[in-house]
C-alpha positions as CSV (number, residue, x, y, z in Angstrom):
1,X,2.2,-8.0,0.5
2,X,-0.9,-6.8,2.2
3,X,-1.5,-6.1,5.9
4,X,-4.9,-5.6,7.5
5,X,-5.1,-2.3,9.3
6,X,-8.0,-1.0,11.4
7,X,-9.1,2.4,10.0
8,X,-10.4,4.9,12.6
9,X,-12.1,7.7,10.7
10,X,-11.4,11.3,11.5
11,X,-14.0,12.5,9.0
12,X,-16.1,10.8,6.4
13,X,-19.2,10.6,4.3
14,X,-20.9,7.9,2.2
15,X,-18.0,7.7,-0.3
16,X,-14.9,9.1,1.5
17,X,-13.1,8.5,4.7
18,X,-10.2,10.5,6.1
19,X,-8.3,8.2,8.5
20,X,-7.3,9.6,11.9
21,X,-4.0,7.7,11.9
22,X,-2.1,4.6,10.7
23,X,-1.1,5.6,7.2
24,X,1.8,7.5,5.8
25,X,2.1,9.3,2.5
26,X,2.7,6.9,-0.3
27,X,0.9,3.9,1.4
28,X,-1.2,2.0,-1.1
29,X,-4.7,0.9,0.0
30,X,-6.8,-2.0,-1.2
31,X,-10.3,-0.6,-1.8
32,X,-11.9,-3.3,-4.0
33,X,-11.6,-7.1,-4.0
34,X,-10.3,-7.2,-0.4
35,X,-12.9,-9.7,0.9
36,X,-10.7,-12.8,0.4
37,X,-7.3,-11.2,1.3
38,X,-5.3,-12.4,4.3
39,X,-2.4,-10.7,6.1
40,X,0.7,-11.3,4.1
41,X,-1.0,-12.1,0.8
42,X,0.7,-11.1,-2.3
43,X,-1.2,-8.8,-4.7
44,X,-0.7,-7.4,-8.2
45,X,-1.4,-3.8,-8.9
46,X,-3.2,-2.8,-12.1
47,X,-0.7,-2.8,-14.9
48,X,1.6,-5.3,-13.2
49,X,2.6,-8.2,-15.5
50,X,0.8,-11.5,-14.9
51,X,3.1,-13.9,-13.1
52,X,1.8,-16.8,-15.3
53,X,3.1,-15.0,-18.4
54,X,6.5,-14.4,-16.8
55,X,6.7,-18.1,-15.8
56,X,5.8,-19.2,-19.3
57,X,8.4,-16.9,-20.8
58,X,11.1,-18.3,-18.5
59,X,10.5,-22.0,-19.4
60,X,13.1,-23.3,-21.8
61,X,11.9,-24.6,-25.1
62,X,13.0,-28.1,-25.8
63,X,13.4,-29.0,-29.4
64,X,12.6,-32.5,-30.3
65,X,14.6,-34.1,-33.1
66,X,14.0,-37.6,-34.3
67,X,16.4,-39.2,-36.7
68,X,15.0,-39.6,-40.1
69,X,15.4,-42.9,-41.8
70,X,15.8,-43.4,-45.5
71,X,13.7,-46.0,-47.1
């Protein structure tokens, strides 16, 4: 889940920012596509499986059998 954090830059230029505080080693940051995110939103990392694929794989397959009649 994501959490919005105010970044106070210690140093930076046009492409890079070194935050003064608020992050620890290993924290993952959203740097693209964050416009529509809200606190607590679930996100997928690149390479994570698509939840729709997992849901489709978990659905049981129901076989339909209809009795055959002899003429």
